[in-house]
N, C-alpha and C positions, 0 to 999 in steps of 0.2 A: 498339601501338594496335592495335584491331580494324578492320575493314573495314566490317562492317554488324551491326545489330541485329536479331535474332530476338525478340518478345518472348515467346511460347509453342511449345511444339513443332507445335502444330497450325497454326498459321498457314502460309500456302502465300505471303507475301511476308514480305521484309526492306527495313530502311528502311539508305541509304549512310550511313555514320559521313563519310566525306569523298566528295568525287564520284571517282565509279569511271570509268575509260575503258573505252572498249569493248574487248572483249575479254579481261576482267580476270576471274581464274574465283575466285568466290567460295567456293565448296564444290565436290566431286566431281559434276561433270554439270551445275553453273550457270556460266553464262558470259553476261557481259553482251553485249548485242547490240547497244548503242550506249550512250553516254556517261549515266550516272547522275547528274545531281545532290545535292547533299549534300543529306540527309535524305529524299531522294526514296525511295518505293518500287521493287524488284525484284520481278516473280515470280519465284516457287522453284521451281513444276511450270508443268505446259503450265495454262490454266484455259480452258476452251471456254465460248463465247456462252451467257450468261445463267447462267454458272458463280460461285458465292460467292468473292468477293475477302475473303481474313480476315486481320486483325489482332488483338491484343488478345486473341485465341481468340474474338472475334466477327465477325459479317458486316457489312463496312463498306459492301457495296452488291455488284450483280451485275454482271459482265463484257456491258459491250455489244456488244463483237466478240470471236470468241477473242484469248486472251493467248499469248503463248511464252513459254517458259521463260526467264528472261534478259533478259525487256522490261522496259524503265521502265514502269512504271503511273502515270497523271497524273491529275487530275482529272475530264479531259474521257473516261475510259474506263470510270466507274461509273455504276450505275445506283440512286440512294437505294432503300434498301428502306424499308417499311413500319415507321413508330416503334412500342416497344412497348405493350400495350394498358397500360392503367390500372386495370383492374376487376380486383379480388380479387388482388392482385398478393400474393404470399408476404411475410411478415416475420418477423424473429424467427430468420433461419435461418444468420444469419452475424454470431451476436455475439460478438468476440474479445475474451475477457479478458487475454492474453498483450502486452498493449502494452507496448516498451521505456521503460526506467526513466529518468527524466529528470535530469540531473546536479547538478541543483539544484532546491528547491521553494519557492524563495523568492524573491522580487525587491524593488528600493526603489521604491515607489510614492507616489503621493499618497493618501490617505485620502478617500474621497467622503463628504462632510458630508450628503450625501440619502442615503447608502445604497446597494449594490449594490459594482460593478466598481471598483476604483481607478482613479488618474488616471496617467497616464505623462507629461504635461507640466502646467504651471503658465499655464494662459493668460487672459487677458481677453479673452473670446468676447463680439462685439458683434452681436445677432439684428436682423435685419431682417425689415420685414412687408411690402417690395414693391419691387421693382428700382429703381423711381423716386429712392430715397434714397441708390445705391450711389455717386454721384459725390460727394455730400457729405460721404460716411461715410468714403469712400476719402481725402480729403483730412483731415479728421478723425484716421483713423487714423495716418496720417503724422505728423501734429503730436503726438499721442499719443507714439508711437515716439520722436520727438524731443524732447519739451519734459517729457514725467511719465515713461515707462519707466526713466531712469536712477536715478530717484529711490527705485525699487523695486527693488531687485535679486534678489529672490527670486521675480520674476515674468517667466517664460520671452519671453511676445510678447505682442502683441493681435493676434486674430483677427475680421475683417469677416467673417460669414457672411451674403454678399452671391448672391442667386439670382433666378431669372427667374420667378418665381411672385407673387404675393397680388395681381396684378388683371389685367381682360380676361381673369377665368378664369371659369366656370361653378362658383361657389365652393360651392351647395348640389349639384351632380352626386353620384350615387353614389360614382362612383372619385374624387372629390376628397378624401376620406379616406385618399388614399395620398400627397399631397404634403403636406396639412395634418400628419397625423402625422410625417410626418419630420422638416418642420422644428418642431415640439413637442418632439421627443425630441431633435434636436440642442440645443436650448435646452439641456437638463439633462443636456449631455456630460459625463464625468467629467472632462474637461480643463479645464473651465471651474471648478471648484471651489464649483458650486453657488452664482455670482454671475448674477445676469439682469440684462441689459442690453440693451433693445430703443430702434431707435431706428425708426421709422414714420413716413410720412407726414400722415394724418389723414384722408385720404376712400378709403382702400382699400377692397378687398373683405376682405383678409384682414387682421380686426382685431386689436389688441392681446390684447383678448379673447381669442379666439380662439387666438391662439398662445402665450399664457403663463397664460390664466385672469383673471376677473376679481378675483381675490383678490391676483394680482400686477401688474394692470396699474394702476401706482399711479408717482408723479411720480419716486418713489423707484427706479423699474426701468425707465420708458419716459420715451423725448425725443420729442414731437410736433414736426416739423420746421414744420408750419402755425403753429403756436402760438408760433413762434421771432421774434425783430425781425431780418429779414434773413442775410444770409452769416454775419456774425460773431455775430449771437445763437443760430446753430445751432450755430457752433463752439464758442461759451464753455458753451452746452448739455452738449453731447455729450462737452467736456472735464472740465467739470464733475463731471457723473456717474462719469466714466471714473477720476480720481484717487479716488472714495471707493470704488469698488468695487477698485481698486487696492491700496490701505490694506489690505483684507481679505485679499485674495489674497496680498499678500508677508508675512504669517501663517503660510501654508503651509509645510510641510517634508516631504523624501520621508520614509518610515519604514519598515522589513523589514513585507513583507505576504506571505501566502502566496498559490500558484501560485492558488488558489480566486478568489483577487480578479484574475487579469490576463482580460483577452477580447480576443482579437484575433481579425483577417479573413485568409482567404486568398483571393486573386484571381490570376486571370492575362490576358495580354492581349499581342497582338502574339504568338500562340503559331505554335510548329511542331511539325514530326514528332518533335521531341525534347524536346517540353515533356513528354511522358508516358512518356517514359524516363528523363529526368535531372529535371530543374528541378522538376515538379509531386510526384514519388514522393517526392524527399529533402525538399519542404515537407510531404509528408504523413507522413514519418515522422517531422519536429519536431512537427508536429501531435499525433499520437498521445504523445508525450514530456509536451504539455503536458496533455492529457487525463489521462493515467496519474498527474502529478503535482495535479489537481483542477483546473485550469484548463477554461477555455473558448474552444472556434474556432469560428467562423463559416464555411462556404464558402458560395459562392451560383451566380450566373449560371443561371437556369433553361434557355434552350434550349442550353445547354452541357452541360446532364448530362440533357436530355429522352431521348436515345437512350440512355444507361443507368439511367435511374429506377428499373427494376426489380434492379439491383445496389446502389444507395441503400436501397430497401425491404428488401432483406434484411437491412440491418445498425439498420432501424428497430425501435426496443425495444417497442413496443405497435404495436396496431392503431390506436389514436385516432392516432400519430404516421405509420403508414404512409397512412390517408385524409386527412391534411393536406397530405401531399407529393402526393400525387394530385388536392388538389383545387386546388394549388397551379400543377401542371402543367396540367389543365385550362383554368384561369383563362386562363393564356397561350397556349394552344393557341388559344384563341378570341378573344386579343386581337391573336392573327397572322391568323387567318382574317378577322376583319372588316376587313381592310385587304387579302385577298385574295393573301397570303403565307402560309409556313412556316417550320419552322424552317431550311430551305434556305438561306433569304436570311442567316442568320449568318455562314458563313465569309467573309473579306475578302480581295482577291488577295495580302496581305502572308503571309498563311495558307495560301495555296495554292503561293505562291512556296517557302515552306518545307518545301513535302510535304504538307501537307493535303490529301487529295481532296474531303472533304464534312464534313458537321455530326458522323456518325456517329465518322466518326475523331478529329474534335477533341472529343466529347465525352468517348470512351474516356480521352484523357489529361487533360481537365480534372478530372475524378472523382478521379483519383489525390492531388490537392492536398488532397484530403481525408484521408488516408489510410485506415486500416481501423478504429476507435473505432466503436462503436454510435453511432446517431443517436437523442440522447436528444429532440429538439425540432424541429420545424419553423415557421418565422416566416416569415408575410406582409410585403410591404418593408418597412423602417422599423421593424419591429415590434420590443420590446425580449425579450431571451430571459428565461425564468424559472428555467431550470434551469442546471445546469453539464455541461459534457462538449462531444461535436460535435454540431453544430447546424447544419442547411441552412436558408440565410434566402435565401427567394425573393428575388431582383431581376432586372432586365434584365440582360444577359451586357457592356453598352455600360461600357467603365471607368469614365468619368466620370459614368455613373448609379449605377453596382453601387455605387463607392466612397462617395457620399455616403448612399448606403440603408446601407451597412455601418455607418455612421459614424454616422448616426441611430440604430442599434441599439445603439451604446456602444462600439464597438471603442478600445481605448485605442492600436491600432498594427496596422499592415498589411503582410503579405506578400503580394508582388507579383511573381510568375513570368513571364518573356518569352522569347522564343525569338528574335521578330526587333527588340526595341528598343523601348522608350519612356519618355521621362521623365518621365510620369504622378508626382504625388504630390498629398497631401491637404495643407492648410495647418494643419488642426486635429489630424493624426494623422500621425507619423512614418510612411514607407512605405521596406519595405526591398526593393530589387530582387536578383532570382535568375535568371539567364540559364540558358537550357538547352543552350548551347554555346561554346566556349572563345572562338571568332572574335569573338562579341560581347561579350565581356570586354576582348579586345582593343583594338577599335573602340574600347568606349565603358570604358577601365578607373574614371574618376572619374564616374561614372554607375552602373554596375551596381557593386551593394556585394559578392556573392556567385555565383561561376559554378559551375554543377553540370556542368558540360563534361565532366570528367573522369570522370563516371558514365555517360556519352555513350561515351567511349573507352576505357571499361574499366578507366582507372587509380587508379577510388575506388569504394567503394560507394556506395549510397542511404544506410546507417545514417552512414558517416561524413559525407557532404554536410548531412546530414539533424541530425547533431548540430552541427554548423558553423552550419547557421541558429538552431538553439533556443539556441547561445550568443550569437549575434547578436540575436533577440528579447529576452533577458533583459538584455545589454547596452543596448541602446536603447529599452526598457521603462524602465530603471533611471537612464536618463539618463548613462551611463557613456560612450554612444557617440552616435552621429549618423550616418542613414544619408545619402549623398552627398546626393539631392535636397534634403533638409532642411537641412542645409550650406550649401545654395545657395540657399535660400530658392526654390526653384520648385515653382510648385502651382498646378493646376488650377482652373479655374471651377469653382464646384457646380452640376451639372446636376440639379435634383431630378426624380426622377420624377413624372410627371403623365398617366396615363391619362384624365384628362376631358375635356372640348372646353373649347376656348380660345374667349371671343366676339370 
């Protein structure tokens, strides 16, 4: 097992694969001056005050004080560089066509009756217009599982789309379009089989007309609780409508579909300095396989790509795609500046404990999960894709906000990379967990699905682990396997991104 990882020859730092004792000789002339924690950086040369600290071939920051060769470099020792300019970024200069071939080009999914990407699950999705109905719907959902679902064996589950939006909000504010678009698109998620079912209260700002359109706001699709008589009347209305929808969904069957009918999302959270070495590049390799096979992959998290946006622009297939990328970055820069913060607010204490010194270093690792495929489209938060291939879907970096945004875009499955560990999951979309280091898999053997730690230690290649991730994607999307989080029924509350005012 190797002792350190140096990404590029020009890097003047390396990271420790395991904790290194003081006095460890990494290479001729480089001896650790203190204990170096796992995943943290070691200076490979003397770095002057204001000298560049380089990893991934990129300037992570500038030394606040002189740094000696062999010294531990942590987050307190770097000054953040200026973010890359968004003006006139070169595009189309790094369009790779030699992508890895996928082992298979088909999967077993549910054809989407509304057209577009296929479903990976067969769920009854129950939409809500406002948080006020959640308690009542949760009781009804448990009754549906207990009393109705056993009668319809070809339906996998019932999923209540509960959220905190719908009332007490500035519904006509310009940026209200973001949460409204998200909730509208979730209604038509491929895993819900084209069956609309909505539970509303009756007095909320987000009306059923706004959510599903006047043409779908009918007694066959919408239960209005304020029109029901008492609690039992609410229960009866919801269960009666649910059974009608279940009968239709029970007729759905999996069939062999091309990879062009598969849409997956890539996300990372609880990242560490190994994320950009092992887990994210391996997921990126799997993403390239999916794209090569005709499928579509979304990657996201604006603040976690902002410092590498010029690298993404190089992969944009047109000026139009590049310009949309720049526009989404500018929007988020302004969104942060209005709160008197910038992208440096992103890294967490866990990120830093895992060796990530700042957002530049985090961004370089985050981008790796996108692979190397050309970027064919850029989406605003919760927009639906119109192209096939690699797509940047602009979202916040928060796990529980990014996930619902990608779900609204229609992903049938998500691959989630982590270095520190998180049990995060989505109820409506299976989430595969990939960890960056073996210790996390040993700690959470029944939460983490795949460890990419052997890439960090040098015992496996990115291609080997990437192929393993691809095969897991196909098996889980096809219903032949389940990620651990799905097996246990763990899932997070849907936090719908709302940049508009709350009243």
